[in-house]
C-alpha positions as CSV (number, residue, x, y, z in Angstrom):
1,M,-20.5,9.6,10.7
2,K,-19.3,9.5,14.3
3,L,-16.6,11.7,15.1
4,N,-13.3,9.7,15.1
5,P,-9.8,10.5,16.3
6,D,-8.3,11.4,12.7
7,C,-11.3,14.1,12.4
8,M,-10.5,15.5,16.1
9,K,-6.6,15.9,15.3
10,C,-7.3,17.4,12.1
11,Q,-9.7,19.6,13.5
12,F,-7.7,20.7,16.3
13,D,-4.6,21.1,14.0
14,R,-6.3,23.7,11.8
15,Q,-7.4,25.8,14.8
16,F,-4.2,25.6,16.4
17,R,-2.4,27.1,13.2
18,R,-5.2,29.5,12.9
19,A,-4.5,30.6,16.5
20,M,-1.0,30.8,16.3
21,E,-1.3,32.9,13.3
22,Q,-2.9,35.8,15.4
23,N,0.7,36.4,17.1
24,D,-0.7,36.7,20.4
25,P,0.4,33.9,22.7
26,E,-1.5,34.4,25.8
27,K,-4.7,34.4,23.8
28,A,-3.8,31.5,21.9
29,R,-3.2,29.6,25.0
30,L,-6.8,30.4,26.4
31,F,-8.0,29.6,22.9
32,I,-6.4,26.0,22.6
33,K,-7.5,25.2,26.2
34,D,-11.2,26.2,25.0
35,M,-10.8,24.1,22.3
36,C,-9.9,21.0,24.4
37,R,-13.0,21.6,26.3
38,I,-15.4,21.8,23.6
39,I,-13.7,18.8,22.0
40,S,-14.2,17.0,25.4
41,E,-17.8,18.1,25.7
42,V,-19.0,17.2,22.0
43,E,-21.8,14.5,22.0
44,D,-20.3,11.2,20.9
45,D,-22.4,10.6,17.9
46,S,-21.6,14.0,16.4
47,P,-20.0,14.2,13.0
48,A,-16.8,16.4,12.8
49,P,-18.5,19.3,11.2
50,V,-20.3,20.1,14.4
51,L,-17.2,21.2,16.0
52,T,-16.5,24.1,13.4
53,P,-18.9,26.5,14.6
54,R,-18.2,25.9,18.5
55,F,-14.4,26.3,17.6
56,N,-15.3,29.7,15.5
57,E,-17.5,31.0,18.5
58,A,-14.8,30.5,20.6
59,F,-12.0,31.9,18.2
60,E,-14.2,35.1,17.9
61,R,-14.2,35.5,21.7
62,Y,-10.5,36.0,21.6
63,F,-9.3,37.4,18.5
64,G,-12.6,39.0,17.1
65,K,-14.2,38.3,13.9
66,S,-12.2,38.0,10.5
67,D,-13.4,38.9,7.0
68,K,-10.7,36.5,5.4
69,Y,-13.2,34.1,4.2
70,T,-15.5,36.8,2.7
71,V,-12.6,37.8,0.5
72,I,-11.8,34.3,-0.3
73,K,-15.4,33.6,-1.6
74,K,-15.7,36.5,-3.7
75,R,-12.4,35.7,-5.5
76,S,-13.5,31.9,-5.9
77,N,-16.9,33.0,-7.2
78,D,-15.2,35.6,-9.4
79,Y,-12.5,33.4,-10.9
80,L,-15.2,30.6,-12.1
81,L,-17.7,33.3,-13.2
82,A,-15.0,34.4,-15.6
83,R,-14.9,30.8,-17.1
84,E,-18.6,30.2,-16.9
85,D,-19.4,31.1,-20.6
86,E,-16.3,29.0,-21.9
87,L,-17.5,25.9,-19.6
88,R,-21.0,26.4,-20.8
89,R,-19.8,25.9,-24.4
90,R,-17.6,23.0,-23.2
91,I,-20.5,21.0,-21.8
92,A,-23.0,21.9,-24.7
93,G,-20.3,20.6,-27.2
94,S,-19.7,17.2,-25.4
95,G,-21.3,14.1,-26.3
96,D,-23.1,13.7,-23.0
97,P,-23.7,17.1,-21.7
98,L,-25.1,16.2,-18.3
99,K,-22.1,13.5,-17.6
100,T,-19.5,16.6,-18.6
101,A,-21.2,19.2,-16.3
102,L,-21.3,16.7,-13.5
103,K,-17.8,16.0,-14.0
104,L,-16.9,19.6,-13.9
105,A,-19.1,20.1,-11.0
106,R,-17.5,17.1,-8.9
107,V,-14.0,18.6,-9.7
108,G,-15.1,22.1,-8.3
109,N,-15.4,20.5,-4.9
110,Y,-11.5,21.2,-4.9
111,I,-12.0,24.6,-3.6
112,D,-12.2,23.7,0.0
113,Y,-10.7,25.9,2.5
114,G,-11.6,23.7,5.4
115,A,-10.3,20.3,4.2
116,L,-7.2,22.1,2.3
117,G,-6.4,25.0,4.3
118,D,-4.8,27.6,2.3
119,N,-3.2,25.0,0.0
120,V,-6.1,25.5,-2.3
121,S,-4.2,26.4,-5.6
122,E,-5.8,28.0,-9.0
123,D,-3.3,26.1,-11.1
124,V,-4.4,22.6,-9.6
125,L,-8.1,23.8,-10.0
126,D,-7.4,24.8,-13.7
127,A,-5.7,21.2,-14.2
128,L,-8.6,19.4,-12.7
129,I,-11.2,21.2,-14.7
130,A,-8.8,20.6,-17.8
131,E,-8.8,16.8,-17.2
132,A,-12.5,16.7,-16.0
133,E,-13.6,15.0,-19.1
134,G,-11.5,12.2,-19.0
135,D,-12.6,11.3,-15.4
136,I,-14.4,8.4,-14.5
137,V,-18.0,8.2,-13.4
138,D,-19.5,4.9,-12.2
139,E,-21.6,3.8,-15.3
140,G,-24.0,1.8,-13.3
141,E,-24.6,4.6,-10.6
142,Y,-24.9,7.1,-13.8
143,E,-27.6,5.1,-15.1
144,H,-29.3,5.0,-11.4
145,F,-29.1,8.6,-11.5
146,L,-30.6,9.2,-15.1
147,R,-33.5,6.8,-14.4
148,D,-34.1,8.8,-10.8
149,L,-34.1,12.0,-12.7
150,E,-36.5,10.6,-15.4
151,N,-38.9,9.3,-12.8
152,G,-38.7,11.9,-10.1
153,E,-40.5,15.2,-9.3
154,R,-38.4,16.9,-6.9
155,L,-34.6,17.3,-6.7
156,V,-32.7,18.9,-3.8
157,Y,-29.4,20.1,-4.7
158,I,-27.1,20.5,-1.8
159,T,-24.1,23.0,-2.2
160,D,-20.7,23.1,-0.7
161,N,-18.2,25.8,-1.2
162,A,-18.4,29.1,-2.9
163,G,-16.8,29.2,-6.6
164,E,-17.6,25.5,-6.8
165,I,-21.5,26.7,-7.0
166,V,-20.5,28.2,-10.5
167,L,-20.2,24.8,-11.6
168,D,-23.0,23.4,-9.9
169,K,-25.0,26.2,-11.5
170,L,-24.0,25.0,-14.8
171,L,-25.0,21.4,-13.8
172,I,-28.2,22.4,-12.8
173,E,-28.9,24.1,-15.9
174,V,-28.6,20.8,-17.9
175,I,-30.6,18.9,-15.3
176,K,-33.5,21.4,-16.0
177,K,-33.0,21.4,-19.7
178,Q,-33.1,17.7,-19.9
179,Y,-35.8,17.4,-17.3
180,P,-38.0,20.2,-17.3
181,D,-40.7,18.7,-15.3
182,L,-38.5,18.1,-12.4
183,T,-38.7,20.5,-9.9
184,V,-35.1,21.9,-8.5
185,T,-34.3,23.4,-5.0
186,V,-30.7,24.4,-4.2
187,L,-30.0,23.9,-0.3
188,V,-27.1,26.1,1.1
189,R,-25.6,26.7,4.6
190,G,-27.8,28.6,6.8
191,Y,-24.8,31.2,7.9
192,P,-21.1,31.7,6.8
193,I,-19.0,29.0,7.7
194,V,-15.2,28.8,6.2
195,N,-15.8,29.4,2.4
196,D,-19.2,27.5,2.1
197,A,-21.5,29.0,0.1
198,T,-24.8,30.6,1.4
199,V,-27.8,32.3,-0.1
200,E,-25.7,35.3,-0.8
201,D,-23.3,33.3,-2.9
202,C,-26.2,31.8,-4.9
203,E,-27.3,35.5,-5.6
204,Y,-23.9,36.7,-6.6
205,V,-23.3,33.9,-9.0
206,G,-27.1,34.2,-10.5
207,L,-28.1,30.7,-9.2
208,D,-31.1,32.2,-7.6
209,R,-32.4,33.1,-10.9
210,L,-32.4,29.7,-12.1
211,V,-33.8,27.9,-9.2
212,R,-35.2,28.5,-5.7
213,C,-32.3,28.5,-3.0
214,V,-32.7,28.0,0.5
215,G,-30.6,28.4,3.5
216,N,-30.6,25.4,6.0
217,G,-30.8,27.4,9.1
218,S,-27.7,25.9,10.4
219,H,-24.1,27.1,11.4
220,I,-22.7,23.6,10.8
221,A,-20.6,23.0,7.7
222,G,-22.8,20.3,6.4
223,T,-26.4,18.9,6.6
224,F,-26.8,17.5,9.9
225,F,-30.6,16.5,10.4
226,K,-30.6,17.2,14.4
227,D,-29.8,20.6,13.6
228,L,-32.2,21.4,10.8
229,D,-35.6,22.8,11.4
230,G,-38.9,21.1,10.2
231,E,-39.5,22.8,6.9
232,V,-35.5,21.8,5.7
233,K,-36.2,18.2,7.0
234,E,-39.4,18.1,5.1
235,L,-38.0,19.2,2.0
236,L,-35.2,16.5,2.0
237,N,-37.3,13.8,3.2
238,S,-40.0,14.8,0.4
239,A,-37.3,14.6,-2.4
240,D,-37.0,11.9,-4.9
241,V,-33.6,12.6,-5.7
242,I,-30.9,14.5,-3.5
243,V,-27.2,15.5,-4.9
244,A,-25.2,16.4,-2.2
245,K,-21.7,18.2,-2.7
246,G,-18.5,17.8,-0.5
247,Q,-17.1,15.6,2.4
248,G,-19.0,17.6,4.9
249,N,-22.4,16.9,3.6
250,F,-21.4,13.2,3.2
251,E,-20.1,13.2,7.0
252,T,-23.2,14.7,8.1
253,M,-25.8,12.8,6.0
254,F,-24.6,9.1,5.5
255,G,-26.7,6.7,7.1
256,C,-30.0,9.0,6.4
257,M,-31.0,6.3,3.7
258,L,-32.5,8.7,1.4
259,N,-31.8,8.8,-2.3
260,V,-28.8,10.7,-1.9
261,Y,-26.1,11.1,-4.6
262,Y,-23.1,12.1,-2.9
263,V,-20.3,14.3,-5.4
264,F,-17.0,15.2,-3.9
265,L,-13.1,14.6,-4.2
266,C,-11.4,12.7,-1.3
267,K,-9.4,15.3,0.2
268,C,-8.2,13.7,3.9
269,Q,-6.6,11.0,5.2
270,L,-10.1,9.6,6.7
271,F,-11.5,9.6,3.3
272,R,-8.8,7.9,1.3
273,S,-8.9,5.1,3.8
274,M,-12.6,4.5,4.1
275,F,-12.6,4.3,0.1
276,G,-9.1,2.9,-0.4
277,V,-8.1,5.6,-2.9
278,P,-5.5,8.4,-3.3
279,Q,-5.8,12.1,-2.7
280,L,-8.1,13.9,-4.9
281,T,-10.1,10.8,-6.2
282,R,-13.5,11.8,-7.9
283,M,-16.5,10.1,-6.2
284,F,-20.0,9.7,-7.3
285,V,-21.8,7.3,-4.9
286,N,-25.3,6.7,-3.5
287,E,-26.4,6.6,-0.1
288,K,-28.3,3.2,-0.4
289,R,-25.7,1.2,-2.4
290,L,-22.3,2.3,-0.9
291,K,-20.3,0.3,1.0
292,I,-17.6,1.8,3.1
293,K,-14.6,0.4,4.9
294,N,-14.7,0.5,8.8
């Protein structure tokens, strides 16, 4: 998705607040000037997540490194790990374990400190998890998904946020049980970016003991093909099915024309407008069959 004015303003406002929290007006002034330069120089066809690592690099020049998201990611992982066994039993006892696991993995996309900032709430997350089984999944798309899993040989599952990956793990467990001949590979961010999951997070929650987990080698909060090495591109191009979690993956991947199932919550004005839906609407859509509003 091409960078648009809504995304530019959102990214700028987020970084502006971050700079002002440092209580150093002079450094904030210089950082904000740098942000304006970065926005003016970004390539016209770039998606919004391309800006994040460039802003982070500038931020660190003025304010130094922060371990804020390291703490947040551990807290999110621990919070869901504490519920893992309970949720696994809930999935196993449902009428359709795969669909239930898919719904739970989808609401886990709420844990997004990029789109929602510090407004992420454990109370809201708990409510989304409690209500997940009553959520709607497009039945036609779900049937396509089941057929693709049945007929495919290779699934690439692209994660988004820490904490959320515990719910991804539960979904992958069900997929592997129902489709034992399907080879599953998990693709995560190549470097720490906001609260996105990395290989280290996969190891922390035990996902690496279930499937192969690979970093994408990129600093971008998404899966931007121009920034991927040949091995990762081949992994994606050779996949029969791809599951891509989160808005960042949608922004960087939509238009690739691979067999991608996007799973996310609509958390910002741009996505609400594109799909004509309210805040936190649950999405499960396929790259090749999706039509969005311009």
